[in-house]
C-alpha positions as MATLAB code, in Angstrom:
seq = 'MKRVAILISGGGSNMVALVRSMTGDHPARAVLVASNDPEAGGLVKAREMGVETAAVDHRPFGRDRAGFEAALLEPVLAAKPDILCLAGFMRVLTPDFVQRFAGRMLNIHPSLLPKYPGLRTHQRALDAGDAEAGCTVHEVTSELDAGPMLGQARVPVLPGDTADSLAARVLAAEHKLYPAVLRRFAQGAREPLFLP';
ca = [
     -24.049   -6.573  -65.263;
     -23.527   -8.102  -68.724;
     -26.582   -8.454  -70.965;
     -26.891  -11.830  -72.723;
     -29.003  -12.670  -75.781;
     -29.421  -16.342  -76.664;
     -30.262  -17.723  -80.122;
     -32.037  -21.080  -80.368;
     -33.753  -23.218  -83.004;
     -35.462  -25.945  -80.986;
     -36.287  -27.046  -77.459;
     -33.645  -24.849  -75.899;
     -32.253  -27.140  -73.194;
     -28.869  -25.376  -73.229;
     -30.660  -22.014  -73.168;
     -32.589  -23.136  -70.073;
     -29.320  -24.172  -68.390;
     -27.803  -20.772  -69.206;
     -30.807  -18.730  -68.034;
     -31.111  -20.739  -64.802;
     -27.420  -20.153  -64.070;
     -27.682  -16.358  -64.388;
     -28.942  -15.592  -60.880;
     -27.504  -14.356  -57.604;
     -23.929  -13.128  -57.920;
     -23.659  -14.169  -61.589;
     -22.134  -11.287  -63.609;
     -24.707  -11.591  -66.428;
     -28.450  -11.774  -67.061;
     -30.478  -13.058  -70.015;
     -32.272  -10.195  -71.773;
     -33.542  -11.998  -74.913;
     -34.108  -15.448  -76.353;
     -34.593  -15.354  -80.129;
     -35.266  -18.129  -82.625;
     -35.397  -18.695  -86.371;
     -38.460  -20.903  -85.762;
     -41.596  -19.289  -84.285;
     -42.680  -22.782  -83.112;
     -39.444  -23.501  -81.214;
     -40.297  -25.033  -77.860;
     -37.532  -23.060  -76.193;
     -39.423  -19.797  -76.746;
     -42.218  -21.004  -74.446;
     -39.666  -22.076  -71.816;
     -37.928  -18.687  -72.010;
     -41.208  -16.808  -71.540;
     -42.044  -19.043  -68.564;
     -38.704  -18.007  -67.026;
     -39.539  -14.336  -67.589;
     -37.151  -13.705  -70.480;
     -38.161  -11.546  -73.449;
     -38.500  -13.549  -76.683;
     -38.475  -12.897  -80.412;
     -38.869  -15.096  -83.486;
     -37.897  -14.441  -87.088;
     -38.917  -17.328  -89.354;
     -36.025  -18.003  -91.742;
     -38.177  -19.881  -94.275;
     -39.781  -16.921  -96.106;
     -36.266  -15.596  -96.809;
     -35.275  -18.664  -98.844;
     -31.600  -18.315  -99.769;
     -31.462  -14.659  -98.698;
     -29.358  -15.152  -95.575;
     -28.500  -11.452  -95.367;
     -32.204  -10.556  -95.425;
     -32.970  -13.058  -92.665;
     -30.074  -11.795  -90.552;
     -31.136   -8.174  -91.004;
     -34.590   -9.083  -89.663;
     -33.065  -11.102  -86.801;
     -30.747   -8.240  -85.884;
     -33.674   -5.918  -85.133;
     -34.780   -7.586  -81.874;
     -31.214   -8.643  -81.016;
     -29.791   -5.127  -81.267;
     -32.840   -3.685  -79.500;
     -31.925   -5.887  -76.503;
     -28.426   -4.302  -76.423;
     -26.566   -7.542  -75.619;
     -22.982   -7.544  -74.407;
     -22.718  -11.266  -75.159;
     -24.525  -13.396  -77.760;
     -24.833  -17.129  -77.024;
     -25.745  -19.640  -79.712;
     -27.521  -22.567  -78.064;
     -28.692  -25.049  -80.667;
     -29.091  -22.314  -83.283;
     -29.127  -24.268  -86.541;
     -28.458  -21.498  -89.066;
     -24.986  -20.759  -90.397;
     -24.366  -17.050  -89.876;
     -22.705  -14.855  -92.492;
     -19.284  -13.304  -91.848;
     -20.970   -9.873  -91.656;
     -23.225  -11.018  -88.795;
     -20.353  -12.750  -86.997;
     -18.081   -9.696  -87.352;
     -20.686   -7.484  -85.705;
     -20.363   -9.572  -82.513;
     -16.673  -10.466  -82.850;
     -15.129  -11.417  -79.517;
     -18.481  -11.626  -77.741;
     -20.385  -14.468  -79.435;
     -20.194  -17.988  -77.997;
     -21.353  -21.352  -79.291;
     -21.455  -24.857  -77.890;
     -20.652  -27.781  -80.171;
     -21.247  -31.471  -79.329;
     -17.744  -32.741  -80.048;
     -14.196  -32.298  -78.802;
     -13.242  -29.707  -81.402;
     -11.282  -29.598  -83.639;
     -12.685  -33.102  -84.098;
     -15.991  -33.355  -85.981;
     -17.075  -29.818  -86.824;
     -20.510  -29.594  -88.425;
     -23.228  -32.220  -88.032;
     -23.575  -35.937  -87.100;
     -20.852  -35.558  -84.477;
     -21.879  -38.488  -82.267;
     -22.115  -41.012  -85.092;
     -18.773  -39.822  -86.437;
     -17.153  -40.365  -83.013;
     -18.630  -43.885  -82.844;
     -17.584  -44.697  -86.421;
     -14.013  -43.610  -85.598;
     -13.917  -45.904  -82.542;
     -13.182  -43.003  -80.177;
     -12.862  -43.870  -76.473;
     -14.292  -40.516  -75.427;
     -16.510  -37.789  -76.757;
     -17.667  -34.483  -75.343;
     -18.493  -30.878  -76.051;
     -16.705  -27.611  -76.700;
     -17.628  -23.979  -76.048;
     -15.864  -21.646  -78.439;
     -15.900  -18.092  -79.655;
     -17.726  -17.812  -82.968;
     -15.667  -16.783  -85.984;
     -16.597  -16.775  -89.656;
     -15.075  -20.252  -90.020;
     -17.572  -22.926  -88.895;
     -16.817  -24.362  -85.428;
     -13.245  -23.071  -85.580;
     -13.072  -20.112  -83.157;
     -10.885  -19.989  -80.028;
     -11.797  -22.712  -77.550;
     -13.148  -21.493  -74.197;
     -13.964  -24.833  -72.573;
     -14.347  -28.574  -73.039;
     -16.010  -31.400  -71.149;
     -15.321  -35.063  -71.845;
     -17.553  -38.114  -71.497;
     -16.636  -41.761  -72.044;
     -17.902  -43.686  -75.044;
     -19.419  -46.842  -73.570;
     -19.740  -50.296  -75.122;
     -23.042  -50.561  -76.963;
     -23.428  -46.789  -77.306;
     -25.628  -45.503  -80.094;
     -25.518  -41.979  -81.457;
     -28.616  -41.246  -79.340;
     -27.244  -42.637  -76.063;
     -23.947  -40.836  -76.583;
     -25.778  -37.612  -77.480;
     -27.747  -37.777  -74.218;
     -24.540  -38.169  -72.175;
     -22.845  -35.313  -74.044;
     -25.927  -33.075  -73.600;
     -25.755  -33.522  -69.818;
     -22.129  -32.354  -69.978;
     -23.132  -29.388  -72.172;
     -25.589  -28.249  -69.484;
     -22.691  -28.034  -66.983;
     -19.990  -26.669  -69.287;
     -21.822  -23.837  -71.074;
     -23.024  -22.046  -67.891;
     -19.570  -22.416  -66.305;
     -17.842  -20.931  -69.359;
     -20.388  -18.117  -69.699;
     -19.871  -17.038  -66.072;
     -16.106  -16.846  -66.569;
     -16.447  -15.152  -69.976;
     -18.756  -12.499  -68.496;
     -16.036  -11.808  -65.918;
     -13.473  -11.328  -68.710;
     -11.746  -14.729  -68.509;
     -10.770  -16.245  -71.866;
      -8.494  -19.118  -70.818;
     -10.085  -22.512  -71.545;
     -11.968  -24.319  -68.794;
     -11.724  -28.110  -68.774;
     -14.337  -30.191  -66.972;
     -13.707  -33.916  -66.415;
];
């Protein structure tokens, strides 16, 4: 059984989808949900689902990313995860942190990578006049949103869409794609999964 730690920064809706999926014959189980924000709503949800939680506030560390990551690593390493999932974790991790989990850290991004890495993905898709948008699960590498793709799901861009309405449609796809990719990844599958 693979041990999964999940890093969040906010409400944790993708984390909830992942934890809920890891039941029955699933080859993995959530052993920790950690956040850089002690007030993150997802921590409460994780505790309600019986998952251990930890919080390391990034703010007192200022620009000392290595110091913050060292503090974050304590509860993460104590949980002995086989897989680390980023689920709305809004801190850019240093190459040293990423290297420690090379080949076993996943992230979900709300665009059809390599399009629109970084932020404001939905508005950028609308501004470009794209006919479809979506989300991508990828392995995390030291280059932002550029690791090997493990899965994508597509959604149509509809007339009259705003960044918020498109984001809501993409988020629903994220909640299907991320659990599906995690299950396959925990079984050792690396070939990309494409959902319609």
